[in-house]
KOLMIVO-751450 format. One record per residue: residue in one letter; z, x, y of N, C-alpha, C in turn. Coordinates in steps of 0.1 Angstrom, whole numbers, plus 5000, padded with zeros to 4 digits. Each point is the difference from the previous one (the first is absolute). Example, Ala and Ser with C-alpha at 12.3 -4.5 7.8 and 13.67 -1.06 7.14 Angstrom:
2
<A; <5078; 5132; 4943>; <5000; 4991; 5012>; <5000; 5009; 5012>>
<S; <4993; 4996; 5011>; <5000; 5009; 5011>; <5008; 4992; 5011>>
end
This chain:
257
<D; <7321; 1582; 6238>; <5008; 5003; 4988>; <4993; 4995; 4988>>
<K; <4995; 5009; 4991>; <4992; 4995; 4988>; <5008; 4992; 4990>>
<F; <5013; 5001; 5001>; <5009; 4993; 4990>; <5005; 4987; 5006>>
<D; <4997; 4997; 5013>; <5005; 4988; 5006>; <5015; 4999; 5000>>
<A; <5006; 5012; 5000>; <5015; 5001; 4999>; <5008; 4992; 5010>>
<P; <4996; 5000; 5013>; <5008; 4992; 5010>; <5000; 4985; 4996>>
<A; <4989; 4995; 4996>; <5000; 4985; 4996>; <5008; 4998; 4988>>
<R; <5000; 5009; 4990>; <5007; 4998; 4988>; <5015; 5001; 5002>>
<F; <5004; 5010; 5009>; <5014; 5001; 5003>; <5005; 4987; 5008>>
<T; <4992; 4995; 5008>; <5003; 4988; 5008>; <5002; 4988; 4990>>
<R; <4991; 4999; 4990>; <5001; 4990; 4990>; <5013; 5001; 4992>>
<C; <5004; 5012; 4997>; <5013; 5002; 4994>; <5012; 4995; 5008>>
<L; <4999; 5004; 5013>; <5011; 4995; 5009>; <5001; 4985; 5001>>
<H; <4988; 4994; 5001>; <5000; 4985; 5001>; <5005; 4994; 4986>>
<H; <4996; 5006; 4989>; <5005; 4995; 4987>; <5015; 5001; 4999>>
<L; <5006; 5010; 5004>; <5015; 5001; 4998>; <5007; 4991; 5010>>
<Q; <4994; 4998; 5012>; <5006; 4991; 5009>; <4999; 4985; 4997>>
<Q; <4991; 4997; 4990>; <4999; 4986; 4995>; <5008; 4997; 4988>>
<Q; <5008; 5010; 4996>; <5009; 4998; 4988>; <5010; 4989; 5003>>
<T; <5004; 4992; 4990>; <5011; 4991; 5001>; <5010; 5003; 4988>>
<P; <5013; 5001; 5003>; <5006; 5000; 5013>; <4995; 5012; 5009>>
<K; <5002; 4998; 5012>; <4994; 5010; 5010>; <5006; 5014; 4998>>
<V; <4992; 5010; 5002>; <5005; 5014; 4999>; <5008; 5003; 5013>>
<D; <5011; 5007; 4998>; <5009; 5003; 5011>; <4995; 5013; 5007>>
<M; <4996; 5010; 4992>; <4996; 5012; 5007>; <4991; 5008; 4990>>
<V; <4993; 5010; 5006>; <4991; 5008; 4992>; <5006; 5014; 5000>>
<L; <5000; 5006; 4988>; <5003; 5014; 4998>; <4988; 5008; 4997>>
<N; <4995; 5008; 5009>; <4988; 5008; 4998>; <5005; 5014; 4994>>
<G; <4995; 5002; 4988>; <5005; 5012; 4992>; <4992; 5013; 5003>>
<G; <4993; 5000; 5011>; <4993; 5013; 5004>; <4985; 5000; 4998>>
<D; <4994; 5011; 5004>; <4985; 5001; 5001>; <4996; 4988; 5009>>
<I; <5005; 5000; 5012>; <4997; 4990; 5010>; <4986; 5001; 5005>>
<V; <4996; 5012; 5002>; <4986; 5003; 5004>; <4992; 5006; 4988>>
<F; <4987; 5001; 5001>; <4992; 5005; 4989>; <5003; 5014; 4997>>
<D; <5000; 5009; 5010>; <5004; 5014; 4997>; <5000; 5008; 5013>>
<M; <5012; 5006; 5003>; <5001; 5009; 5012>; <4998; 5014; 4996>>
<N; <5002; 5004; 4988>; <5001; 5014; 4997>; <4987; 5008; 5003>>
<K; <5002; 5010; 5008>; <4989; 5009; 5005>; <4990; 4993; 5008>>
<E; <5002; 4988; 5004>; <4990; 4993; 5009>; <5002; 5004; 5015>>
<N; <4989; 4998; 5007>; <5001; 5003; 5015>; <5007; 4989; 5007>>
<I; <5005; 5003; 5012>; <5009; 4991; 5007>; <4993; 4987; 5003>>
<S; <4987; 5000; 5003>; <4994; 4987; 5004>; <4999; 4991; 4988>>
<T; <4997; 5006; 4988>; <4999; 4991; 4988>; <5014; 4995; 4997>>
<I; <5010; 5008; 5002>; <5014; 4995; 4997>; <5003; 4989; 5010>>
<N; <4997; 5002; 5013>; <5003; 4989; 5010>; <4993; 4987; 4996>>
<D; <4987; 5001; 4996>; <4992; 4988; 4996>; <5007; 4993; 4988>>
<Q; <5004; 5008; 4990>; <5006; 4993; 4989>; <5013; 4992; 5003>>
<W; <5008; 5006; 5009>; <5012; 4994; 5003>; <4998; 4988; 5009>>
<K; <4990; 5001; 5009>; <4997; 4989; 5009>; <4995; 4988; 4992>>
<L; <4992; 5003; 4990>; <4994; 4989; 4991>; <5012; 4993; 4993>>
<V; <5009; 5007; 4994>; <5011; 4994; 4993>; <5009; 4992; 5009>>
<Q; <5003; 5006; 5011>; <5009; 4993; 5010>; <4994; 4988; 5006>>
<N; <4987; 5000; 5002>; <4994; 4988; 5005>; <5000; 4989; 4990>>
<I; <4997; 5003; 4987>; <5000; 4990; 4989>; <5014; 4994; 4999>>
<M; <5011; 5009; 5000>; <5013; 4995; 4998>; <5004; 4991; 5011>>
<K; <4997; 5004; 5013>; <5004; 4992; 5011>; <4993; 4986; 5000>>
<N; <4987; 5000; 4996>; <4993; 4988; 5001>; <5001; 4991; 4988>>
<E; <5003; 5006; 4988>; <4999; 4992; 4987>; <5013; 4999; 4993>>
<C; <5011; 5006; 5005>; <5012; 4999; 4992>; <5012; 4997; 5010>>
<S; <5006; 4988; 4997>; <5011; 4996; 5009>; <5014; 5003; 4994>>
<L; <5000; 5007; 4988>; <5013; 5003; 4994>; <5005; 5013; 5004>>
<P; <5014; 5002; 4999>; <5005; 5014; 5003>; <4996; 5009; 4988>>
<V; <4997; 5012; 5004>; <4995; 5010; 4990>; <5009; 5013; 5001>>
<H; <5004; 5005; 4989>; <5007; 5013; 4999>; <4992; 5009; 4992>>
<Y; <4999; 5013; 5005>; <4990; 5009; 4994>; <5008; 5012; 4994>>
<C; <4994; 5006; 4990>; <5003; 5014; 4997>; <4987; 5008; 5000>>
<L; <5002; 5013; 5001>; <4988; 5009; 5001>; <4994; 5003; 4987>>
<G; <4987; 5000; 4999>; <4993; 5005; 4988>; <4994; 5013; 5003>>
<N; <4994; 5006; 4989>; <4994; 5014; 5002>; <4988; 4999; 5009>>
<H; <4993; 4988; 5001>; <4989; 4999; 5009>; <5003; 4998; 5015>>
<D; <5013; 4998; 5003>; <5005; 4998; 5013>; <5005; 5013; 5007>>
<I; <4998; 5011; 4994>; <5006; 5013; 5004>; <4988; 5009; 5003>>
<W; <5001; 5007; 5012>; <4989; 5009; 5004>; <5004; 5014; 4996>>
<W; <4994; 5005; 4989>; <5003; 5013; 4996>; <4987; 5008; 5000>>
<Y; <5001; 5011; 5007>; <4988; 5009; 5000>; <5006; 5014; 5002>>
<E; <5000; 5008; 4989>; <5007; 5013; 5000>; <4994; 5010; 5010>>
<D; <4988; 4998; 5004>; <4993; 5009; 5009>; <5003; 4996; 5015>>
<D; <5007; 4989; 5002>; <5001; 4996; 5014>; <5014; 4993; 5002>>
<K; <5011; 5008; 4998>; <5013; 4994; 5001>; <5005; 4998; 5014>>
<G; <4993; 5005; 5010>; <5004; 5000; 5014>; <4998; 4986; 5006>>
<Q; <4993; 4991; 4994>; <4997; 4987; 5005>; <5013; 4992; 5002>>
<A; <5001; 4993; 5011>; <5012; 4992; 5002>; <5002; 4989; 4989>>
<I; <4988; 4996; 4994>; <5001; 4989; 4991>; <5002; 5005; 4986>>
<Y; <5002; 5013; 4998>; <5002; 5005; 4986>; <5011; 4994; 4993>>
<G; <4998; 4997; 4987>; <5011; 4994; 4992>; <5001; 4985; 5002>>
<K; <5012; 4995; 5001>; <5003; 4986; 5000>; <5002; 4993; 5014>>
<K; <5000; 5009; 5010>; <5004; 4995; 5013>; <4990; 4989; 5005>>
<Y; <4987; 5003; 4998>; <4990; 4990; 5006>; <5002; 4986; 4994>>
<A; <5002; 4999; 4987>; <5001; 4987; 4993>; <5014; 4994; 5004>>
<L; <5010; 5008; 5001>; <5013; 4994; 5004>; <5000; 4994; 5014>>
<D; <4993; 5007; 5009>; <4998; 4995; 5014>; <4992; 4987; 5000>>
<K; <4990; 4999; 4992>; <4992; 4988; 4999>; <5008; 4988; 4994>>
<L; <5009; 5003; 4991>; <5008; 4990; 4994>; <5013; 4998; 5007>>
<Q; <5002; 5007; 5011>; <5013; 4999; 5007>; <5012; 5002; 4992>>
<L; <4999; 5010; 4991>; <5011; 5004; 4992>; <5006; 5014; 5004>>
<V; <5013; 5001; 5001>; <5006; 5012; 5004>; <5000; 5010; 4988>>
<K; <5003; 4995; 4988>; <5000; 5009; 4988>; <4991; 4993; 4989>>
<P; <4995; 5008; 4991>; <4992; 4993; 4989>; <5008; 4994; 4989>>
<Y; <5014; 5000; 5001>; <5008; 4993; 4990>; <5011; 4992; 5008>>
<Y; <5003; 4988; 4995>; <5009; 4992; 5008>; <5004; 4988; 4991>>
<S; <5009; 4992; 5004>; <5005; 4988; 4993>; <5000; 4988; 5009>>
<L; <5000; 4988; 4994>; <5002; 4988; 5007>; <5007; 4990; 4990>>
<V; <5006; 4990; 5006>; <5006; 4989; 4992>; <4992; 4987; 5003>>
<K; <4997; 4993; 4989>; <4992; 4987; 5002>; <5006; 4990; 4990>>
<N; <5006; 4989; 5005>; <5004; 4989; 4992>; <5009; 5005; 4988>>
<G; <5009; 5009; 5004>; <5010; 5004; 4989>; <4996; 5012; 4991>>
<W; <4988; 5005; 5002>; <4995; 5011; 4993>; <4998; 5012; 5009>>
<K; <5004; 5012; 4995>; <4997; 5012; 5008>; <4986; 5006; 4994>>
<I; <4992; 5003; 5010>; <4987; 5006; 4996>; <4999; 5014; 5006>>
<I; <4999; 5010; 4991>; <4999; 5014; 5003>; <4986; 5005; 4999>>
<V; <4995; 5005; 5011>; <4986; 5005; 5000>; <5001; 5016; 5000>>
<L; <4994; 5006; 4990>; <5000; 5014; 4998>; <4987; 5007; 5005>>
<D; <5002; 5013; 5002>; <4988; 5008; 5004>; <4998; 5010; 4988>>
<S; <4990; 4997; 4992>; <4999; 5007; 4987>; <4988; 5011; 5000>>
<V; <4993; 5001; 5011>; <4989; 5009; 5000>; <5004; 5013; 5008>>
<H; <4999; 5012; 4993>; <5004; 5012; 5007>; <4990; 5011; 4995>>
<L; <4999; 5010; 5009>; <4991; 5011; 4997>; <5006; 5008; 4988>>
<D; <4991; 5004; 4991>; <5004; 5009; 4989>; <5003; 5014; 5005>>
<I; <5005; 5008; 4991>; <5004; 5014; 5004>; <4989; 5008; 5006>>
<D; <4987; 4998; 4996>; <4990; 5008; 5006>; <4994; 4993; 5013>>
<N; <5006; 4989; 5004>; <4996; 4994; 5013>; <4986; 4995; 5001>>
<T; <4993; 4998; 4989>; <4986; 4995; 5000>; <4999; 4986; 4995>>
<W; <5009; 4995; 4992>; <5000; 4987; 4994>; <5014; 4994; 4999>>
<Y; <5001; 4988; 4996>; <5013; 4993; 5000>; <5006; 4998; 4986>>
<I; <5013; 4998; 5000>; <5007; 4996; 4988>; <5009; 4988; 5004>>
<G; <5005; 4993; 4990>; <5009; 4989; 5002>; <5014; 5005; 4998>>
<K; <5008; 4999; 5011>; <5014; 5003; 4999>; <5007; 4995; 5013>>
<L; <5013; 5001; 5000>; <5008; 4996; 5012>; <5004; 5012; 5008>>
<G; <5004; 5011; 4994>; <5006; 5012; 5007>; <5014; 4997; 5002>>
<D; <5008; 5011; 5002>; <5015; 5000; 5000>; <5005; 4990; 5011>>
<E; <4994; 5002; 5012>; <5005; 4992; 5012>; <4999; 4985; 4997>>
<Q; <4988; 4996; 4995>; <4998; 4985; 4998>; <5008; 4995; 4988>>
<L; <5001; 5009; 4989>; <5008; 4996; 4989>; <5015; 4998; 5004>>
<N; <5005; 5009; 5008>; <5014; 4998; 5005>; <5001; 4987; 5009>>
<W; <4990; 4997; 5008>; <5000; 4988; 5008>; <5000; 4988; 4991>>
<L; <4991; 5000; 4989>; <5000; 4989; 4991>; <5013; 4998; 4993>>
<S; <5007; 5011; 4996>; <5013; 4999; 4994>; <5010; 4994; 5009>>
<D; <5000; 5004; 5013>; <5009; 4995; 5010>; <4997; 4985; 5002>>
<E; <4987; 4997; 5001>; <4996; 4986; 5002>; <5005; 4990; 4989>>
<L; <4999; 5005; 4988>; <5004; 4992; 4989>; <5016; 4999; 4999>>
<K; <5007; 5010; 5004>; <5014; 5000; 5001>; <5005; 4990; 5010>>
<A; <4992; 5000; 5011>; <5004; 4991; 5012>; <4996; 4985; 4997>>
<T; <4993; 4997; 4990>; <4996; 4987; 4997>; <5010; 4993; 4991>>
<D; <5004; 4988; 5004>; <5009; 4992; 4992>; <4995; 4999; 4985>>
<A; <5009; 5002; 4991>; <4997; 5001; 4986>; <4994; 4987; 4995>>
<N; <5002; 4989; 5007>; <4995; 4987; 4997>; <4987; 4996; 5006>>
<M; <4995; 5009; 5009>; <4987; 4998; 5006>; <4989; 5006; 4992>>
<P; <4991; 4992; 4995>; <4989; 5006; 4992>; <4990; 5008; 5009>>
<V; <4994; 5010; 4994>; <4992; 5010; 5007>; <4986; 5001; 4994>>
<M; <4990; 5000; 5008>; <4986; 5003; 4996>; <4996; 5012; 5007>>
<V; <4993; 5009; 4993>; <4995; 5013; 5006>; <4985; 5000; 5000>>
<M; <4994; 5004; 5011>; <4985; 5001; 5001>; <4996; 5015; 5002>>
<S; <4991; 5005; 4992>; <4995; 5014; 5002>; <4985; 4999; 4998>>
<H; <4993; 5009; 5006>; <4985; 5000; 4998>; <4997; 5005; 4986>>
<I; <5005; 5011; 4996>; <4998; 5006; 4987>; <5010; 4994; 4991>>
<P; <4996; 4996; 4988>; <5010; 4994; 4990>; <5011; 5010; 4997>>
<I; <5012; 4995; 4999>; <5012; 5007; 4996>; <4999; 5002; 4984>>
<L; <4996; 4989; 4994>; <4998; 5000; 4985>; <4989; 4991; 4996>>
<T; <4990; 5005; 4992>; <4989; 4992; 4996>; <4995; 5005; 4986>>
<A; <4994; 4991; 4993>; <4993; 5003; 4987>; <4985; 5002; 5002>>
<L; <4995; 4999; 5012>; <4986; 5000; 5002>; <4993; 5013; 4997>>
<L; <5008; 5011; 5001>; <4994; 5013; 4999>; <4997; 5003; 4985>>
<M; <5004; 4992; 4991>; <4997; 5001; 4986>; <4987; 4993; 4996>>
<I; <4994; 4993; 5010>; <4988; 4992; 4996>; <4988; 5008; 5005>>
<E; <4995; 5008; 4991>; <4988; 5008; 5003>; <4991; 4999; 4988>>
<D; <4988; 4999; 5002>; <4990; 4999; 4989>; <4999; 5014; 4993>>
<D; <4999; 4999; 4987>; <4997; 5012; 4991>; <5011; 5010; 5001>>
<I; <5012; 4997; 5004>; <5011; 5009; 5000>; <5009; 4998; 4988>>
<V; <5002; 5010; 4991>; <5008; 4998; 4988>; <5011; 5011; 5001>>
<N; <5012; 4996; 5000>; <5012; 5009; 4998>; <5001; 5010; 5012>>
<K; <4994; 4998; 5011>; <5002; 5009; 5011>; <4997; 4993; 5013>>
<W; <5011; 4994; 5006>; <4999; 4994; 5012>; <5004; 5009; 5012>>
<T; <4993; 4999; 5011>; <5003; 5008; 5011>; <5007; 4992; 5011>>
<M; <5012; 5003; 5004>; <5007; 4993; 5011>; <4999; 5008; 5013>>
<L; <4992; 4996; 5008>; <4997; 5007; 5013>; <5011; 4996; 5010>>
<G; <5005; 5010; 5007>; <5010; 4998; 5010>; <4996; 4991; 5012>>
<G; <4987; 4999; 5002>; <4995; 4991; 5010>; <4999; 4985; 4996>>
<D; <5002; 4998; 4987>; <4998; 4986; 4994>; <5013; 4993; 4998>>
<M; <5011; 5007; 4998>; <5013; 4994; 4998>; <5010; 5010; 5006>>
<H; <5012; 4994; 5004>; <5010; 5009; 5006>; <5004; 5011; 4990>>
<T; <5002; 5012; 5006>; <5004; 5011; 4992>; <5015; 5001; 4999>>
<D; <5007; 4992; 5008>; <5015; 5000; 5000>; <5005; 4987; 4994>>
<T; <4992; 4994; 4991>; <5004; 4987; 4993>; <5014; 5001; 4994>>
<A; <5003; 5010; 4993>; <5013; 5001; 4993>; <5012; 4999; 5010>>
<K; <4999; 5007; 5012>; <5010; 4999; 5010>; <5002; 4986; 5005>>
<I; <4988; 4994; 5003>; <5001; 4986; 5006>; <5005; 4990; 4990>>
<I; <4996; 5001; 4988>; <5005; 4990; 4990>; <5015; 5002; 4997>>
<N; <5004; 5013; 5001>; <5014; 5003; 4998>; <5008; 4993; 5011>>
<L; <4995; 5001; 5012>; <5006; 4994; 5012>; <5001; 4985; 4999>>
<F; <4989; 4994; 4995>; <4999; 4985; 4998>; <5010; 4996; 4990>>
<Y; <5002; 5008; 4990>; <5009; 4997; 4989>; <5014; 4998; 5005>>
<R; <5004; 5007; 5010>; <5013; 4999; 5006>; <5001; 4988; 5010>>
<H; <4989; 4993; 5002>; <5000; 4989; 5009>; <4992; 4988; 4993>>
<P; <5007; 4993; 4992>; <4993; 4989; 4992>; <4995; 4989; 5008>>
<N; <5002; 5000; 5014>; <4994; 4989; 5008>; <4986; 5004; 5004>>
<V; <4995; 5012; 4996>; <4986; 5003; 5001>; <4992; 4992; 4989>>
<K; <4992; 4991; 5004>; <4994; 4991; 4990>; <4985; 5002; 4998>>
<L; <4993; 5005; 5011>; <4986; 4999; 5000>; <4994; 5012; 5008>>
<C; <4990; 5007; 4995>; <4993; 5010; 5008>; <4985; 4996; 4999>>
<V; <4994; 5000; 5012>; <4985; 4997; 5001>; <4993; 5012; 5005>>
<S; <4987; 5001; 4996>; <4992; 5011; 5004>; <4985; 4996; 5000>>
<G; <4992; 5010; 5004>; <4985; 4998; 4999>; <4994; 5013; 4995>>
<H; <4991; 5005; 5008>; <4995; 5014; 4998>; <4990; 5001; 4988>>
<L; <5003; 4995; 4989>; <4991; 5002; 4988>; <4990; 4989; 4999>>
<H; <5001; 4989; 5008>; <4990; 4990; 5001>; <4999; 4992; 4986>>
<M; <5010; 5001; 4992>; <5001; 4992; 4988>; <5013; 4993; 4999>>
<R; <5001; 4991; 4991>; <5012; 4991; 4999>; <5008; 5004; 4988>>
<D; <5012; 5004; 5001>; <5009; 5001; 4989>; <5014; 4996; 5003>>
<K; <5008; 4999; 4990>; <5014; 4995; 5001>; <5008; 5008; 4989>>
<V; <5010; 5008; 5005>; <5009; 5007; 4991>; <5014; 4996; 5003>>
<V; <5008; 4997; 4990>; <5014; 4997; 5002>; <5008; 5010; 4994>>
<Y; <5009; 5007; 5007>; <5008; 5011; 4995>; <5014; 4999; 5006>>
<N; <5011; 5000; 4992>; <5013; 4998; 5005>; <5002; 4988; 5010>>
<N; <4994; 4989; 4996>; <5001; 4988; 5007>; <4993; 5000; 5014>>
<V; <4993; 5010; 5003>; <4992; 5001; 5012>; <4985; 4997; 4996>>
<T; <4993; 4991; 5007>; <4986; 4998; 4998>; <4992; 5008; 5010>>
<Y; <4990; 5007; 4994>; <4991; 5008; 5008>; <4986; 4994; 5000>>
<L; <4995; 4995; 5011>; <4987; 4994; 5001>; <4990; 5008; 5007>>
<C; <4989; 5003; 4994>; <4989; 5006; 5008>; <4990; 4988; 5002>>
<N; <4998; 4996; 5013>; <4994; 4987; 5002>; <4985; 5002; 5005>>
<G; <4992; 5007; 4992>; <4986; 5001; 5003>; <4996; 5004; 5014>>
<A; <4989; 4994; 5005>; <4996; 5004; 5014>; <4991; 4988; 5005>>
<V; <5001; 4998; 5013>; <4992; 4990; 5006>; <4985; 5004; 4999>>
<S; <4998; 5013; 5000>; <4986; 5005; 4999>; <4995; 5002; 4986>>
<G; <5008; 4998; 4990>; <4996; 5002; 4986>; <4996; 5014; 4998>>
<A; <4988; 5003; 4996>; <4995; 5014; 4998>; <4994; 5004; 5013>>
<W; <5008; 5001; 5011>; <4995; 5004; 5013>; <4987; 4992; 5004>>
<W; <5002; 4987; 4999>; <4990; 4990; 5004>; <4988; 4999; 4990>>
<E; <5000; 5007; 4989>; <4989; 5000; 4990>; <5004; 4994; 4987>>
<G; <5006; 4987; 5001>; <5003; 4993; 4988>; <5014; 5003; 4995>>
<N; <5002; 4998; 4987>; <5013; 5002; 4994>; <5003; 5015; 4998>>
<R; <5013; 5003; 5000>; <5004; 5013; 4997>; <5005; 4999; 4985>>
<R; <4992; 5006; 4991>; <5002; 4997; 4986>; <5000; 4985; 4998>>
<E; <5011; 4995; 4994>; <5000; 4985; 4997>; <5007; 4992; 5012>>
<T; <5004; 5007; 5010>; <5008; 4993; 5011>; <4990; 4996; 5011>>
<A; <4999; 4987; 5003>; <4992; 4995; 5011>; <5007; 5002; 5013>>
<P; <4992; 4999; 5011>; <5007; 5001; 5013>; <5010; 4988; 5002>>
<G; <5012; 5003; 5006>; <5010; 4990; 5001>; <5012; 5005; 5007>>
<Y; <5011; 4992; 4999>; <5013; 5004; 5006>; <5011; 4994; 4992>>
<G; <5011; 5006; 5001>; <5012; 4995; 4993>; <5007; 4989; 5008>>
<L; <5004; 4989; 4993>; <5007; 4989; 5007>; <5014; 4999; 4993>>
<I; <5010; 5002; 5008>; <5014; 5002; 4995>; <5009; 4990; 5006>>
<D; <5007; 4992; 4992>; <5011; 4991; 5005>; <5013; 5007; 4997>>
<L; <5008; 5003; 5011>; <5013; 5006; 4998>; <5011; 4989; 5002>>
<Y; <5009; 4999; 4990>; <5010; 4989; 5000>; <5014; 5006; 5004>>
<A; <5008; 4991; 5005>; <5013; 5005; 5005>; <5009; 5006; 4989>>
<D; <4998; 4996; 4988>; <5009; 5005; 4989>; <4995; 5014; 4995>>
<G; <4990; 5006; 5006>; <4995; 5013; 4996>; <4989; 4999; 4990>>
<T; <4996; 4989; 4996>; <4988; 4998; 4991>; <4988; 4999; 5008>>
<F; <4988; 5001; 4994>; <4988; 4999; 5007>; <4989; 4995; 4990>>
<E; <4989; 4995; 5006>; <4988; 4997; 4992>; <4989; 5007; 5007>>
<E; <4990; 5004; 4992>; <4989; 5007; 5006>; <4987; 4998; 4992>>
<K; <4989; 5001; 5007>; <4987; 4999; 4994>; <4990; 5008; 5008>>
<Y; <4989; 5004; 4993>; <4989; 5006; 5007>; <4989; 4990; 5003>>
<V; <4996; 4999; 5013>; <4991; 4989; 5004>; <4987; 5006; 5004>>
<N; <4989; 4995; 4994>; <4986; 5004; 5004>; <4996; 4991; 5011>>
<Y; <4994; 5005; 5010>; <4995; 4991; 5011>; <4985; 4998; 5001>>
end
């Protein structure tokens, strides 16, 4: 590996496990492997074996995952493969569905599946789809109004990062693969549930923080930075460190390792 990625990923895992106070768990926001899309099965197997060996040997913390666009095997010319779509990654992660919830120390954590094929079936966009949006609505209704909620998605639900482009004046392009296309629906749902406090994401490999309707939206950079080639714009490789408190407040920072 010309980037020495396994050693750098291991360094990151050691760094976060040396934090004081001790970290309780890891939330992996997706792009767990380097890239599955259009790859052959032996390359995919090798990528997952590498990640799973590192996690087994170097991380003693519980980890909860969501799927990123690099964790999905899409190849429009070969849909007959058993591993097509999300099934391969879900099996590797021992997940029944790509979206789920858990409760930890008085907080509900909702993990979403934000990566879906676009209408032409050749690339992806960020959205939940009707079934998952209904599930999210039911999940929030079933959550005690006094229980604070944190949401994790791979693709940001809301971000200001798409406006940071060099030499662009008065014409920003918001690509459906960079931010959720159903943002308005999701924000409207959160507005009816004020116990939703925090949304975390990755995908863009940059760090930003947007607060809207009392919900904080964090895009927490990437462990790989610019895909192991230094900083992504001004954001260095790192991870988000978040303290969740019983009263629904939180503290967060972006940590370079």
